[in-house]
N, C-alpha and C positions, 0 to 999 in steps of 0.2 A: 291664933295665940297672941296674947298681948301682955306686955311687961312694962313696968315703970323703971326708968333709970335716969338719975341725975336731972330730974325735972323734965325728961323727955318720955314720950310714949313710943315704945317699939312694938311693931306688929308684924307678924308673918301670916300671909294669906295664901290660899291655894285655890285654883280654879281650872276646870276642864275647858280648854279653849280650842278653837278651830285650827290654831297654828299647828297642832300635831294630829289633826283629824279627829279630835276628841278622844284620842287613845292614850294620851299622857298629859298629866297636869302641869301647869305653870305655877311657880311660886314667886311671891313678891315680898320684899322687905320694905316696910314703911316706917318712917321716923316723923312723928308729929304731922300726920296726914299728908306726907310727901313721899312718893315712891322713889326709893334710892337704888334698888337693884331688882332684877328679875332673872330667874333661871328656871330650868325644868326640862321637860321633854323626857325621852326614854332613858333616863339616868337613874341609877340606884341611890347615889349620894349627891344630890344637888347642893351647892353651897352659895349662900348669899352674903355679900360683904359690903361694908360702907366705912368711910372714915369721916368722923364728925369732929368739928372744932367746938370746944366749950367756951364759956365766957372768959376764961383766963388765957385763951389762945392755945390751949393744950389739945393735941390731936388724939382721938380715941378710935381704935379699930373695933368695929362691931361685926360679928360674924354669926350666921345662922347655918348650922349643919343639919341637914335633913336625911332621914332614912325613908325612902319612898319605894316600897316594893311594887305595889300596883295602884298607888294613890289613895288607898283606903286608910284614912287616919294616920298619916305619916308622923313619925316621931321627929321632934325638932329640939335642938339644943342651941340656945341663944347665949352668946358669950360677948363680953366686952373686955378687951385686952387679955384674953385668955381666961378670964374669970367667969364662971357659969352664973348667968343672971336668972335664967328660967329654962325649964325643960318640960315639955308638954306635947300632947298630940294636937295636930292641926285639923280642923274641919275643912275639907275641900268642897267648894261650892259646885253645884251642877253635877252631882255624882251620877245622875241617870244618863247623861250624854253618851258615855262610852257604850252603854248597853243599847241605846237606840241606834248608834252607828253599826254595831255588830248585828243587830236584828235586820237592819236595812241591807247590809252586805250579804247576809245569809239568804234573805228573801230574793235579792237580785240574782244570786247564783242559782237558787232553786228554779226561778222563772226562766233563766237562760238554759238550764239543763232540761227542764220539762219541755220547753218549746212553745211557740205561739199557737200551734194547732190544738194542743191539749188545753191550754188556757182558754182558747176561744169556746171550747165545749162547755166550760164552767160558767162563762160569762153569758152565753146565749140561753 
């Protein structure tokens, strides 16, 4: 999700990373191609925050509130000083990673349950 505010570009990105064994996404808040905050993990409501100083020396509180149920197109509300700037869904990158991890885990459990003697019969 991307929004323009006061001459700045605000972005919220999501990605499935190895930090949570690819089972929970991480979200990042970017201001003008500089990452200012990161949050995520197995949380329902991750929150990203930053304080930005403008040209006049005034400080502004930027906040992104996310609703991430399973990481599938989470809803994000981007606010500056409590005023809603943008509300949209985020596209989370590498969405196939959690499925691959689950398939690998299930395959490993099946192989351990079946045992090496049965698997040797199929290989030979």
